[in-house]
Each structure stands twice: as structure tokens, then as C-alpha cells.
C-alpha positions as CSV (number, residue, x, y, z in Angstrom):
1,M,7.2,27.0,9.7
2,L,4.1,26.7,11.9
3,L,3.7,23.0,10.9
4,D,7.0,22.2,12.5
5,Q,5.5,23.2,15.8
6,I,2.6,20.8,15.6
7,H,3.2,17.4,17.2
8,S,-0.2,16.6,18.6
9,P,-3.8,17.9,18.5
10,S,-3.2,19.8,21.7
11,D,-0.9,22.1,19.8
12,L,-3.9,23.3,17.8
13,K,-6.1,24.4,20.7
14,H,-5.0,28.0,21.0
15,L,-4.3,28.8,17.4
16,S,-6.2,31.6,15.8
17,V,-8.2,31.3,12.6
18,E,-5.4,33.1,10.8
19,Q,-2.8,30.7,12.1
20,L,-5.0,27.7,11.2
21,T,-5.3,29.2,7.6
22,T,-1.5,29.4,7.4
23,L,-1.2,25.9,8.7
24,S,-3.6,24.6,6.2
25,E,-1.5,26.0,3.4
26,E,1.7,24.5,4.9
27,I,0.0,21.1,5.2
28,R,-1.1,21.1,1.6
29,Q,2.4,22.0,0.4
30,F,3.8,19.2,2.6
31,L,1.4,16.7,1.2
32,I,2.2,17.6,-2.4
33,E,5.9,17.4,-1.9
34,S,5.7,14.3,0.2
35,L,3.4,12.3,-2.0
36,A,5.5,13.2,-5.0
37,V,8.2,11.1,-3.4
38,T,6.1,8.2,-2.0
39,G,2.9,8.2,-3.9
40,G,-0.4,7.7,-2.1
41,H,-3.9,9.0,-1.8
42,F,-3.8,12.6,-3.0
43,G,-6.9,14.5,-3.9
44,S,-9.0,13.2,-1.0
45,N,-6.4,14.5,1.5
46,L,-6.0,17.9,-0.1
47,G,-9.8,18.2,0.3
48,V,-10.0,17.7,4.0
49,V,-7.2,19.9,5.4
50,E,-9.5,22.6,6.9
51,L,-12.0,20.0,8.1
52,T,-9.3,18.0,9.9
53,L,-7.9,21.0,11.5
54,A,-11.3,22.1,12.7
55,L,-12.2,18.6,14.0
56,H,-9.0,18.4,16.1
57,Q,-9.3,21.9,17.5
58,I,-13.0,21.4,18.6
59,F,-12.7,17.8,19.8
60,E,-10.2,16.3,22.3
61,S,-8.6,13.3,20.6
62,P,-7.9,10.7,21.8
63,K,-10.5,11.1,24.6
64,D,-13.0,12.0,21.9
65,K,-13.3,9.4,19.2
66,I,-12.8,10.6,15.6
67,I,-13.5,7.7,13.3
68,W,-12.6,8.0,9.6
69,D,-14.5,6.1,6.8
70,V,-12.2,4.2,4.3
71,G,-9.2,6.2,5.5
72,H,-8.3,7.7,2.1
73,Q,-8.5,11.1,3.7
74,A,-6.7,10.5,7.0
75,Y,-3.2,11.7,6.0
76,V,-3.9,15.2,7.5
77,H,-5.1,13.4,10.7
78,K,-1.8,11.5,10.8
79,I,0.2,14.7,10.4
80,L,-1.6,16.4,13.3
81,T,-1.2,13.3,15.5
82,G,2.6,13.2,15.6
83,R,3.3,11.1,12.5
84,K,4.6,13.7,10.0
85,H,8.2,12.3,10.3
86,L,6.9,8.9,9.2
87,F,5.7,10.1,5.8
88,P,8.9,9.0,3.9
89,T,7.8,5.5,4.9
90,L,4.2,5.9,3.8
91,R,2.8,2.5,2.5
92,K,6.3,1.0,2.5
93,Y,7.1,-2.3,4.0
94,K,7.3,-2.0,7.8
95,G,6.5,1.7,7.3
96,M,3.4,3.9,8.1
97,S,0.2,2.6,6.8
98,G,-1.9,4.5,4.3
99,F,-5.0,3.9,6.4
100,P,-5.8,4.5,10.1
101,K,-4.6,1.6,12.3
102,R,-5.3,1.2,16.0
103,G,-1.9,-0.3,16.5
104,E,-0.1,2.7,15.0
105,S,-1.5,5.5,17.1
106,E,-3.8,6.1,20.1
107,H,-5.6,8.6,17.9
108,D,-6.6,6.0,15.3
109,M,-9.9,4.6,16.7
110,F,-10.7,2.0,14.0
111,D,-8.9,0.1,11.4
112,V,-10.4,0.9,8.0
113,G,-9.9,0.4,4.3
114,H,-13.4,-0.4,3.0
115,A,-16.1,2.2,2.7
116,S,-19.3,2.8,4.6
117,T,-18.2,1.5,8.0
118,S,-17.6,4.6,10.1
119,I,-21.2,5.3,11.2
120,S,-21.6,1.7,12.4
121,A,-18.4,1.9,14.4
122,A,-19.3,5.2,15.9
123,V,-22.7,4.0,17.0
124,G,-20.9,1.0,18.7
125,Y,-18.4,3.5,20.4
126,A,-21.2,5.8,21.5
127,V,-23.4,3.0,23.0
128,G,-20.4,1.5,24.7
129,R,-19.6,5.0,26.2
130,D,-23.2,5.3,27.5
131,M,-23.1,1.8,29.0
132,S,-19.9,2.7,30.9
133,G,-21.3,6.1,32.1
134,E,-18.5,8.1,30.2
135,D,-18.9,11.5,28.7
136,H,-16.6,11.8,25.7
137,K,-17.7,12.7,22.2
138,V,-17.9,10.3,19.2
139,V,-17.5,11.6,15.6
140,A,-17.8,9.6,12.3
141,V,-16.4,11.3,9.2
142,I,-17.9,9.8,6.0
143,G,-17.7,10.8,2.4
144,D,-20.7,11.2,0.1
145,G,-19.3,8.3,-2.0
146,A,-19.4,6.0,1.0
147,M,-23.0,7.1,1.7
148,T,-24.0,5.1,-1.4
149,G,-23.3,2.0,0.6
150,G,-26.3,0.4,2.3
151,M,-24.4,-0.2,5.5
152,A,-24.2,3.5,6.1
153,F,-28.0,3.8,6.1
154,E,-28.4,0.7,8.3
155,A,-26.2,2.6,10.8
156,L,-28.1,5.8,10.4
157,N,-31.3,4.0,11.1
158,H,-29.9,2.4,14.3
159,A,-28.4,5.6,15.5
160,G,-31.7,7.3,15.2
161,H,-33.3,4.5,17.1
162,V,-30.9,4.5,20.1
163,K,-30.8,8.4,20.1
164,T,-27.3,8.4,21.5
165,D,-25.1,11.5,21.3
166,M,-22.9,11.3,18.3
167,V,-21.8,13.5,15.3
168,V,-21.7,12.4,11.7
169,V,-19.7,14.7,9.5
170,L,-20.7,14.2,5.8
171,N,-17.8,15.2,3.7
172,D,-19.5,15.9,0.4
173,N,-17.1,16.5,-2.5
174,E,-19.4,14.8,-5.1
175,M,-16.8,12.1,-5.6
176,S,-15.7,8.8,-4.2
177,I,-13.0,7.6,-6.6
178,A,-15.2,8.0,-9.6
179,P,-18.2,10.4,-9.8
180,N,-21.0,9.4,-7.5
181,V,-24.1,7.8,-8.9
182,G,-27.7,7.2,-7.8
183,A,-30.5,8.9,-6.0
184,I,-28.6,9.6,-2.9
185,S,-26.0,11.5,-4.9
186,S,-28.8,13.5,-6.6
187,Y,-30.3,14.2,-3.2
188,L,-27.0,15.6,-1.8
189,T,-26.7,17.7,-5.0
190,K,-30.0,19.4,-4.1
191,L,-28.8,20.0,-0.6
192,R,-25.7,21.7,-1.8
193,V,-27.7,24.5,-3.5
194,D,-30.1,25.4,-0.7
195,P,-28.2,27.4,2.0
196,H,-31.4,28.7,3.7
197,Y,-32.5,25.5,5.4
198,S,-31.4,26.0,9.1
199,S,-32.9,29.4,9.7
200,F,-36.1,28.6,7.9
201,K,-36.7,25.4,9.9
202,K,-36.2,27.2,13.2
203,E,-38.6,30.0,12.2
204,V,-41.4,27.7,11.1
205,S,-41.1,25.4,14.1
206,H,-41.1,28.4,16.5
207,L,-44.1,30.0,14.8
208,L,-46.2,26.8,14.7
209,H,-45.4,25.9,18.2
210,K,-46.5,29.4,19.4
211,V,-49.7,29.3,17.5
212,G,-50.5,25.7,18.5
213,G,-50.1,26.7,22.2
214,D,-52.7,29.5,21.8
215,I,-55.4,27.5,20.0
216,G,-55.4,24.1,21.8
217,D,-54.0,20.7,21.5
218,K,-56.1,19.5,18.6
219,A,-55.2,22.4,16.4
220,A,-51.6,22.1,17.5
221,K,-51.5,18.5,16.2
222,V,-53.0,19.6,12.9
223,L,-50.4,22.4,12.6
224,E,-47.6,19.9,13.5
225,R,-48.7,17.7,10.7
226,A,-48.8,20.7,8.4
227,K,-45.3,21.6,9.6
228,D,-44.0,18.1,8.7
229,S,-45.6,18.2,5.3
230,F,-44.2,21.7,4.7
231,K,-40.8,20.5,5.6
232,Y,-40.9,17.9,2.9
233,F,-41.1,20.6,0.3
234,M,-38.8,23.2,1.9
235,V,-36.3,21.5,4.2
236,P,-33.4,19.9,2.2
237,G,-32.1,17.8,5.2
238,I,-35.4,16.0,5.7
239,L,-34.0,12.6,4.8
240,F,-31.5,12.7,7.7
241,E,-34.1,14.4,10.0
242,E,-36.5,11.4,9.4
243,F,-33.7,9.1,10.5
244,G,-33.7,11.0,13.8
245,F,-30.7,13.2,13.2
246,T,-30.4,16.9,13.7
247,Y,-29.2,18.2,10.3
248,L,-26.8,21.1,10.1
249,G,-25.6,22.5,6.8
250,P,-24.6,22.4,4.1
251,I,-21.6,24.5,4.9
252,D,-18.3,25.4,3.2
253,G,-15.7,22.9,4.2
254,H,-12.9,25.2,3.4
255,D,-14.2,28.2,5.5
256,L,-12.5,27.7,8.9
257,P,-14.7,30.2,10.9
258,T,-17.8,28.5,9.7
259,L,-16.4,25.0,10.3
260,L,-15.4,25.8,13.8
261,K,-18.8,27.4,14.6
262,Y,-20.9,24.4,13.3
263,L,-18.6,21.8,14.8
264,K,-19.0,23.4,18.1
265,Q,-22.7,23.5,17.7
266,A,-22.8,19.8,16.6
267,R,-20.6,18.9,19.7
268,N,-23.1,20.6,22.0
269,T,-26.3,19.3,20.5
270,K,-28.0,16.3,22.2
271,G,-28.7,13.2,20.2
272,P,-27.3,12.2,16.8
273,V,-26.3,15.1,14.6
274,L,-25.3,15.2,10.9
275,L,-23.1,18.1,9.8
276,H,-23.1,18.3,6.0
277,V,-19.8,19.8,4.7
278,I,-19.0,20.7,1.1
279,T,-15.4,20.3,0.1
280,Q,-13.4,20.2,-3.1
281,K,-11.3,17.1,-3.8
282,G,-7.8,18.1,-4.8
283,K,-8.2,21.6,-3.2
284,G,-5.0,23.7,-3.6
285,Y,-3.5,21.7,-6.5
286,A,-5.1,22.7,-9.8
287,V,-4.5,19.4,-11.7
288,A,-5.9,17.3,-8.8
289,A,-9.0,19.6,-8.6
290,D,-9.6,19.4,-12.3
291,A,-9.2,15.6,-12.4
292,P,-10.4,14.3,-9.1
293,D,-10.9,10.8,-10.3
294,K,-7.5,10.4,-11.9
295,M,-5.7,12.2,-9.0
296,H,-7.5,10.3,-6.2
297,A,-4.3,8.4,-5.7
298,V,-0.9,9.0,-7.4
299,N,2.3,7.1,-8.0
300,K,5.6,8.5,-6.9
301,G,7.6,10.7,-9.2
302,F,5.2,13.4,-10.4
303,N,6.3,17.0,-10.9
304,V,5.0,19.2,-8.0
305,Q,5.0,22.4,-9.8
306,P,1.5,23.9,-9.9
307,G,-0.3,23.2,-13.2
308,D,1.9,20.3,-14.1
309,A,0.3,16.9,-14.5
310,P,1.9,13.9,-12.7
311,K,4.6,12.3,-14.8
312,V,6.0,8.8,-14.0
313,V,9.3,8.1,-15.7
314,K,9.5,4.6,-17.2
315,V,12.7,3.2,-18.6
316,K,10.9,1.2,-21.3
317,A,7.5,0.5,-22.6
318,A,5.8,-1.8,-20.1
319,P,3.5,-4.8,-20.8
320,P,-0.2,-4.0,-20.6
321,Q,-2.0,-4.0,-17.3
322,Y,-4.2,-7.0,-16.6
323,T,-7.0,-4.6,-15.8
324,K,-6.6,-2.9,-19.2
325,V,-6.5,-6.3,-21.0
326,F,-9.8,-7.2,-19.3
327,G,-11.5,-4.0,-20.2
328,D,-10.3,-4.0,-23.8
329,T,-11.3,-7.6,-24.3
330,L,-14.7,-7.2,-22.8
331,T,-15.4,-4.2,-25.1
332,E,-14.2,-6.2,-28.0
333,M,-16.5,-9.1,-27.2
334,A,-19.5,-6.7,-26.6
335,K,-19.4,-5.7,-30.2
336,E,-20.5,-9.2,-31.2
337,N,-22.6,-10.0,-28.2
338,E,-25.3,-7.4,-27.4
339,N,-26.3,-9.3,-24.2
340,I,-23.1,-8.6,-22.4
341,V,-23.7,-6.1,-19.6
342,A,-20.8,-4.7,-17.4
343,I,-21.3,-3.9,-13.8
344,T,-19.0,-2.3,-11.3
345,A,-19.2,-0.7,-7.8
346,A,-17.9,2.9,-8.0
347,M,-14.7,1.7,-9.8
348,P,-15.2,2.1,-13.6
349,S,-11.6,3.3,-14.1
350,G,-10.1,1.0,-11.5
351,T,-11.6,-2.1,-13.1
352,G,-10.8,-1.0,-16.6
353,L,-14.4,-0.5,-17.7
354,S,-14.2,3.2,-18.7
355,K,-13.7,2.2,-22.4
356,F,-16.6,-0.2,-22.2
357,A,-18.8,2.6,-20.6
358,D,-17.9,5.0,-23.4
359,A,-18.6,2.4,-26.1
360,Y,-21.8,0.9,-24.6
361,P,-23.2,3.3,-22.1
362,K,-26.6,1.6,-22.1
363,R,-25.0,-1.7,-21.2
364,F,-22.7,-0.3,-18.4
365,Y,-23.8,0.1,-14.8
366,D,-21.9,1.7,-12.0
367,V,-24.0,1.1,-8.9
368,G,-22.0,3.0,-6.4
369,I,-20.3,1.6,-3.3
370,A,-22.9,-1.2,-3.2
371,E,-21.3,-4.5,-3.9
372,Q,-24.3,-6.5,-2.4
373,H,-26.7,-4.8,-4.7
374,A,-24.3,-5.2,-7.6
375,A,-24.3,-9.0,-7.2
376,T,-28.1,-9.4,-6.9
377,F,-28.5,-6.9,-9.8
378,A,-26.3,-9.2,-11.9
379,A,-28.5,-12.1,-10.8
380,G,-31.6,-10.3,-12.0
381,L,-30.0,-9.5,-15.3
382,A,-29.0,-13.1,-15.8
383,C,-32.6,-14.1,-15.1
384,A,-33.7,-11.7,-17.8
385,G,-31.5,-13.5,-20.3
386,K,-28.5,-11.1,-20.3
387,K,-24.8,-12.0,-19.7
388,P,-23.8,-9.9,-16.7
389,V,-20.0,-9.4,-16.1
390,L,-19.5,-8.2,-12.6
391,S,-16.1,-6.6,-12.2
392,L,-15.0,-6.1,-8.6
393,Y,-11.7,-6.2,-6.7
394,S,-11.1,-9.4,-4.8
395,T,-11.2,-7.8,-1.4
396,F,-14.5,-5.9,-2.2
397,L,-16.3,-9.0,-3.5
398,Q,-16.1,-10.2,0.1
399,R,-18.8,-7.7,0.9
400,A,-21.3,-9.5,-1.5
401,Y,-20.7,-13.0,-0.2
402,D,-24.2,-13.7,0.9
403,Q,-25.7,-12.5,-2.4
404,T,-23.2,-14.6,-4.4
405,I,-24.3,-17.7,-2.5
406,H,-28.0,-17.1,-2.2
407,D,-28.9,-15.0,-5.3
408,I,-26.4,-16.3,-7.9
409,C,-25.1,-19.7,-7.0
410,I,-28.2,-21.3,-5.5
411,Q,-30.1,-20.3,-8.7
412,N,-27.1,-21.4,-10.7
413,L,-27.2,-18.2,-12.8
414,P,-24.6,-17.6,-15.6
415,V,-23.0,-14.5,-14.0
416,V,-19.3,-13.8,-14.8
417,F,-17.2,-12.6,-11.9
418,A,-14.2,-10.6,-13.1
419,I,-12.1,-10.6,-9.9
420,D,-9.4,-7.9,-10.2
421,R,-6.6,-7.4,-7.7
422,A,-6.4,-11.1,-6.9
423,G,-3.4,-11.9,-4.8
424,L,-1.0,-9.4,-3.2
425,V,-1.7,-5.8,-4.1
426,G,1.0,-4.2,-2.1
427,A,0.9,-0.7,-0.6
428,D,-2.8,-0.7,0.5
429,G,-2.1,-3.5,2.9
430,E,-4.3,-6.0,4.9
431,T,-7.7,-4.5,3.8
432,H,-6.9,-4.8,0.1
433,Q,-4.9,-7.9,-0.4
434,G,-6.8,-10.3,-2.6
435,A,-5.9,-13.4,-0.5
436,F,-9.2,-15.1,0.2
437,D,-11.3,-15.3,-2.9
438,V,-10.2,-18.8,-4.0
439,S,-11.0,-20.1,-0.4
440,Y,-14.4,-18.4,-0.1
441,L,-15.6,-19.1,-3.6
442,R,-14.3,-22.6,-4.0
443,I,-16.7,-24.0,-1.3
444,I,-19.8,-22.7,-3.1
445,P,-21.7,-25.2,-5.2
446,N,-22.1,-24.5,-8.9
447,M,-19.2,-22.0,-9.0
448,A,-16.3,-22.4,-11.4
449,I,-13.0,-20.6,-10.9
450,M,-10.0,-20.0,-13.2
451,M,-6.9,-17.8,-13.4
452,P,-4.7,-17.1,-16.3
453,K,-0.9,-17.6,-16.4
454,D,-0.5,-14.4,-18.5
455,E,-2.4,-11.5,-20.0
456,N,-3.0,-13.4,-23.3
457,E,-4.6,-16.3,-21.5
458,L,-6.8,-13.8,-19.6
459,R,-8.3,-12.9,-23.0
460,H,-9.2,-16.5,-23.8
461,M,-10.5,-17.1,-20.2
462,L,-12.8,-14.1,-20.4
463,H,-14.1,-15.3,-23.8
464,T,-14.6,-18.8,-22.2
465,A,-16.4,-17.3,-19.2
466,V,-18.8,-15.2,-21.3
467,H,-19.8,-18.3,-23.4
468,Y,-20.1,-20.5,-20.3
469,D,-23.8,-21.2,-19.7
470,K,-23.8,-23.9,-17.0
471,G,-23.7,-21.4,-14.1
472,P,-21.6,-18.8,-12.4
473,I,-17.9,-18.6,-13.3
474,A,-15.0,-16.5,-11.9
475,V,-11.9,-15.2,-13.6
476,R,-9.4,-13.9,-11.1
477,Y,-6.3,-11.8,-12.2
478,P,-3.7,-9.7,-10.4
479,R,-3.0,-6.1,-10.2
480,G,-0.2,-4.6,-12.3
481,E,1.5,-5.5,-15.6
482,G,1.3,-8.7,-17.5
483,R,4.3,-10.7,-18.5
484,G,4.8,-9.1,-21.9
485,V,3.7,-12.1,-23.9
486,E,2.5,-12.0,-27.5
487,M,-1.2,-11.5,-27.7
488,D,-3.5,-13.6,-29.9
489,T,-5.9,-11.7,-32.1
490,E,-8.4,-14.6,-32.3
491,L,-10.1,-15.6,-29.1
492,K,-10.8,-19.2,-28.3
493,R,-12.7,-21.2,-25.7
494,L,-10.6,-23.2,-23.2
495,P,-11.8,-26.6,-22.1
496,I,-13.4,-26.3,-18.7
497,G,-11.4,-27.9,-15.9
498,K,-8.3,-28.8,-18.1
499,S,-4.8,-27.8,-17.2
500,E,-1.7,-27.2,-19.4
501,T,1.8,-28.6,-19.0
502,V,4.3,-25.9,-19.8
503,R,7.5,-27.7,-18.9
504,D,7.9,-31.5,-18.8
505,G,9.8,-33.3,-16.0
506,K,9.7,-36.7,-14.3
507,D,10.9,-36.1,-10.8
508,L,8.3,-33.7,-9.3
509,A,5.3,-31.6,-10.4
510,I,4.7,-28.0,-9.6
511,L,1.1,-27.0,-10.0
512,A,0.9,-23.3,-10.4
513,F,-2.3,-21.2,-10.4
514,G,-2.0,-17.9,-12.2
515,P,1.0,-15.7,-13.2
516,I,3.0,-17.1,-10.3
517,I,3.8,-19.9,-12.8
518,E,6.7,-17.6,-13.7
519,T,8.2,-18.4,-10.2
520,A,7.7,-22.1,-10.9
521,E,9.4,-21.9,-14.3
522,R,12.4,-20.0,-12.9
523,A,12.7,-22.5,-10.0
524,A,12.6,-25.4,-12.5
525,E,15.5,-23.9,-14.4
526,L,17.6,-23.8,-11.2
527,L,16.5,-27.3,-10.2
528,A,17.5,-28.6,-13.6
529,E,21.1,-27.5,-12.9
530,E,21.1,-29.8,-9.9
531,G,19.7,-32.7,-11.8
532,I,16.1,-32.4,-10.7
533,E,13.5,-32.4,-13.6
534,A,10.4,-30.5,-12.5
535,R,7.2,-30.7,-14.4
536,V,5.5,-27.3,-14.4
537,I,1.8,-27.4,-14.9
538,N,-0.5,-24.3,-15.5
539,L,-3.5,-25.5,-13.5
540,R,-5.9,-22.9,-15.1
541,F,-8.8,-24.2,-13.0
542,V,-9.1,-24.7,-9.3
543,K,-12.7,-25.6,-9.7
544,P,-13.3,-28.0,-11.4
545,L,-9.8,-29.5,-11.1
546,D,-8.2,-31.5,-13.8
547,G,-8.8,-34.9,-12.3
548,E,-7.3,-36.8,-15.1
549,M,-4.0,-35.0,-14.7
550,L,-4.0,-35.4,-10.9
551,M,-4.6,-39.2,-11.2
552,E,-1.8,-39.5,-13.6
553,L,0.6,-37.8,-11.2
554,A,-0.6,-40.2,-8.5
555,Q,0.0,-43.2,-10.6
556,Q,3.6,-42.0,-11.3
557,N,4.1,-41.5,-7.5
558,M,5.3,-38.0,-8.4
559,P,5.8,-35.5,-5.5
560,I,3.7,-32.4,-5.9
561,V,4.1,-28.7,-4.9
562,T,1.0,-26.4,-5.3
563,L,1.9,-22.8,-5.9
564,E,-0.6,-20.0,-5.4
565,E,-0.7,-16.3,-4.4
566,G,-3.7,-16.8,-2.1
567,A,-4.4,-18.3,1.3
568,V,-3.2,-21.8,1.7
569,A,-6.2,-22.5,4.0
570,G,-9.0,-23.5,1.6
571,G,-6.9,-22.7,-1.5
572,V,-5.4,-24.7,-4.4
573,G,-3.4,-27.0,-2.2
574,S,-6.4,-27.8,-0.1
575,A,-8.4,-28.5,-3.2
576,V,-5.9,-31.0,-4.6
577,L,-5.6,-32.7,-1.2
578,E,-9.3,-33.0,-1.0
579,F,-9.4,-34.5,-4.4
580,Y,-7.0,-37.2,-3.5
581,A,-8.8,-37.9,-0.2
582,Q,-12.1,-38.2,-1.9
583,N,-10.6,-40.6,-4.5
584,R,-8.8,-42.6,-1.7
585,V,-5.4,-41.9,-3.1
586,T,-2.9,-42.3,-0.2
587,N,0.5,-42.4,-1.8
588,I,0.8,-38.6,-2.2
589,N,3.7,-36.5,-1.1
590,L,2.3,-32.9,-1.5
591,F,3.4,-29.6,-0.1
592,P,1.0,-26.5,-0.6
593,L,2.9,-23.2,-1.0
594,G,0.9,-20.0,-0.7
595,L,0.0,-17.2,1.7
596,P,0.2,-18.3,5.4
597,D,-2.6,-18.0,8.0
598,Q,-2.1,-14.3,8.7
599,F,-3.0,-10.9,7.4
600,I,-0.4,-9.5,5.1
601,E,0.7,-5.9,5.7
602,H,1.7,-3.2,3.2
603,G,4.8,-3.2,1.1
604,T,5.7,-4.0,-2.5
605,P,4.4,-7.3,-3.8
606,E,8.0,-8.5,-4.1
607,E,8.8,-7.6,-0.5
608,L,5.7,-9.4,0.7
609,R,6.3,-12.5,-1.3
610,D,9.8,-12.7,0.2
611,S,8.4,-12.1,3.7
612,V,6.2,-15.1,3.4
613,G,8.5,-17.3,1.4
614,L,6.5,-17.2,-1.8
615,N,9.6,-16.9,-4.1
616,V,12.0,-18.9,-6.2
617,D,14.5,-19.6,-3.5
618,T,11.9,-20.9,-1.1
619,L,10.3,-23.1,-3.8
620,V,13.7,-24.6,-4.7
621,E,14.5,-25.5,-1.1
622,Y,11.1,-27.2,-0.6
623,V,11.6,-29.2,-3.7
624,K,15.0,-30.3,-2.4
625,T,13.4,-31.7,0.7
626,M,11.0,-33.7,-1.4
627,V,13.2,-35.0,-4.2
628,P,16.7,-36.6,-3.7
629,L,19.4,-34.6,-5.3
630,K,21.0,-36.0,-8.4
631,Q,24.4,-35.6,-10.0
632,K,24.6,-32.3,-11.9
633,R,24.4,-32.8,-15.6
634,A,27.5,-31.6,-17.5
């Protein structure tokens, strides 16, 4: 196989177009077979095979800097840069990351995982190059979905201002994870259907320049204005031209001769250049091409035969996913409350809101990859008397922090934050772990924060949040399956700031926040065998805290362990310690157990919990250091 001879980008330099075409077919087959075993980002990588081959043939990585946006489409890049042998470890603990990582390869120029960052990073690389007097090329590869993020346009604006040499490749497949939305998406759609732009622009510019030179400066200026006006009607790339870019395209992103030609032209053009490339997500695998949203990423274990849909074998019926419980419950409540409006940022399926969107399309808004706008949009809806429910992943809510503070919390608006993927999410690694939301939300005045112990309590918490009218409130919940508990049919409101004791005990209290209470319950059973009676408390709220319960523990001189799947710094344990300090309680023996002060890499959630000591065994050992052992009961 030709693919077995490729160990670095230099091995591509002398391949013919025919050989590159053969190589593209081999890479697609390798991806299909490899991801069937490991899982991973699927459709996006199948769509950029030819583009990645062309980039690495035209540019000289790592001298030239190729910067990927998000990184969902970087598997082909990893194959071509000597990491094909690592694919069996893809997204596994201590294995190869699913995203570009500078520490993994000299060909990975920027650590990514969130969208809309590549152009900003590329401008930084290019300006740094210019300051150092170097001459390498800088390329940013960004998808049309990521172009809905405002940061991308801030970077375009700056690049056009500094006029540095750089190339932006717009990989346009009409998708991010879900179908793209908004005016930018509509604009790009218009560009796709007009192939005559480049030649037309050159002919008009040449003609007007020639005429202007013959009839004098004044007339030339008039004609120049006429040219600009005419371009607005006839030139599809005018938006990028007005940002100061030379626009090339749109071109077929699967046509290797065309790709090579235009990438070479882009490389040799002075100033910022935008090359608009049209690709098909899932190219080469019929099921992925027909269902690009569902096949954006796949789990391991699907049948690789063409035409067969992915099939994941499960031994038994699993409990419902927290995400599905959220979506179903919100849809159920919306039937009785016409003011409920659901908002997400390019993740209707990922946040469980597809059912809501189908049932109430006029009350559902996917704003694109624009979390900042989503938050302030929610604030506006709240001001208009609606009940906005903003559903974002914990790690993506970080992008809307300023708007959460200034536009929602300062105005004390009743916005509901549905925070999905709270805690360790696993294979996507550092950029996706929901480790910080408790810490960064807890410090904001007016914000209330809660987390359910199981999927049934999630229903009641969402019901509570929607009926909460005293300000913003957040409900955080993890990725994955619930605990398989019985589900109540009737929803009830929970008392704000009140905890729940799920197991009594007199020797020590374990204050658990969220489904990790299961770890506390299992630890309490083991401790009971050694004569230690642990009280297990479902904290429910980290803000406001259950002060009555905490003072009772202090009065009983009871040691406390706080347990959370979030950062210890600023988390639940910090909140409890602050409470005692503010109330001048000094007789407290408390140990906060949660995520340490480090970024948590990729792996299964179980492996990651073990790696940081967030498990039953560690909890039991900590308790033994706090409570004297007693005689085992018969």
C-alpha cells in the first residue's frame, strides 16, 4: 500500500496526482476501519482527505505553520505526520489525542478543541514571523461552522488591518456538527453556486484601470467607485474582500488538481488570502455522507461495510442519558408553559433539544457557534418576559462568561442555564472536561447552582429552575447514562438551598454534589464493615448552601468530606469552608475531595477518576485518616 510508505509530509512532495488520488482512497479506508475499532470524529475527517494531502504537498510543515480549527478534522494530518501507528490508542488514556497538541508532534502548531480560534492564532504566528524577519508561510484551516463564531470575524478584521501574508482555507461543507444557521451560512451558500467570480473580477478590474488611465484621474476615481458598486452585485467574495483578503474560489475540495493549483496561488499571493473550498462531510462512506450530523463522531463497534449504519452492541437496555432526560423533560414542560424558549449554540442534538425543536420550532433557537450571543440573547428574552433555557456544554459556557456576568447576573434575570457535560467527559480531553463551571459560576452574585444525584432528580431540578423567578439559576449534569432509578411522572419543586440525607451516620459526613454520590454510598457501605458510620448527604445546591445542615454538623463536631467531580479550587469544598469561616466556626475537620489543580487529559471517565483519586478506595482511605477505626460489627 502507498499509505505504508508515508511517514512524514516530505514523502508526499514527489507524488503525482494519480498517486495522491490512490493515497486518498487508502486513507479513507484506513479511517473507516480504524475508527470502527476506536470510535472518534468520523465524517469531518473523511471530508478533508484531499484538502489535507494538498496542504502538505504545497506547504512545508513544520517550517510552514498549518493551524487547524477545533481539530475535529485533523486525523488525516496526524496520519501524514507520522502518527498512523498510534491510531489504536486514539482518545484512550495515555494514548493519542483526538485533537492537535503541540506536545504530541512538531507538526501540531496549536492546541485546539473549541471552535473559531485558528485565524486568531494564525495572525499571531504571522505577525511574530514578520517581527523576527522570517519567511515561512502561515495557514489557518477553518470550517464554515466555526465561521459563525464572532471570534473568527474579529481575527479577519485584524488580519486585514495588519495586511500580513497568511492563508485562510475555508473548509465549507455546510455543516459544523448540526446544520449551520444564520446569515453567514446563507452568504456562503450563495458563494457555492457562483463559479465565475475570479475571472470576472480580473476582467472588470483590468478594463476599468485601462479606461481610467486614458481619461484622467477624476474619471478614474468615478470608475473605481463604479467598479466597487458593481462588485457588490456581481462578486460573491466581496465580504472577505472588504476585510482586506484576496478571495479565491469557491473550488471543489475533492478535486486534487484544482486544490493544488489554488493552494499554490494562495501561497504565492501577497497579503491575506482566503481560499474557499467546498467539501462533503463523510465523503467516501455513504452512511456518513447521508447523515453528517449523526456521523460527525462515532462510537466504536460499527459495521464498516459500505451502506451499513453504525451498530453498537449493548448487552442490556441502558438507563436513559442525562441529556435525553433534560430534552424530554423540557419538551414536556413547554406544553404547559408557552413562555419557555430553548437556546443552544450549534448543538441541538448534542444538548438533547432536537425533540423540543421539532415540537416547538418557533420557541427553539440554534444561534450557531456563538455562545456569547446566546447568553445575551437569553438575557433579552428574559427582559421580554420569556423563560429562556440556555443549554450549553460546561466547557463551552466558559466562552460566554462576560455575558453571563454583565448581561444576565448584574440584571438578575431569570435565565435557566442547563449545563451539560459537567464533570469528566472522557475521550475529548482537556478542552472538553467540565471541571470549572462550579468555580467560575459560584463567585457571581445572584447565581444559584444545583446538581442532581440521578436522572429522576434532574427532572425535578429542571422543573424547579423554570419556576424560579428570583434570578439566574444553573442546573449542571454529566455526560452519559443515568443511574437507572425509577422515574417520577409528576414533577415537583425542590426547596432552594436545601440538601437531602440519603444515609444516616454519626461518625462522619460525606457531602456529595451530583451523581458522584454513588461513590459516597459505596464507600459508606465499606466503612460500615469497619465500624465507621458515615452520613451521606446529597448536597443538591452549592449556592445557596444548606446553612442549617452545615451548622448542625459543626455543633456535632462531625468530620466532613466534600465530594465533587469538579475543580477543588473554588468548588464545593471551598464553598463549605468559606461558609464556616464567615460564620466563625473553627472546630471543623474538613477534607475537600475533587479534581486537582491540573488539566485532565483524555481517557475513560473511570480511568480519569482513578488517576486523580476520585474513587471509592481513595475516599475510604481519607475517611480512615479522619475517623478512628472501631471494632468491626459482627
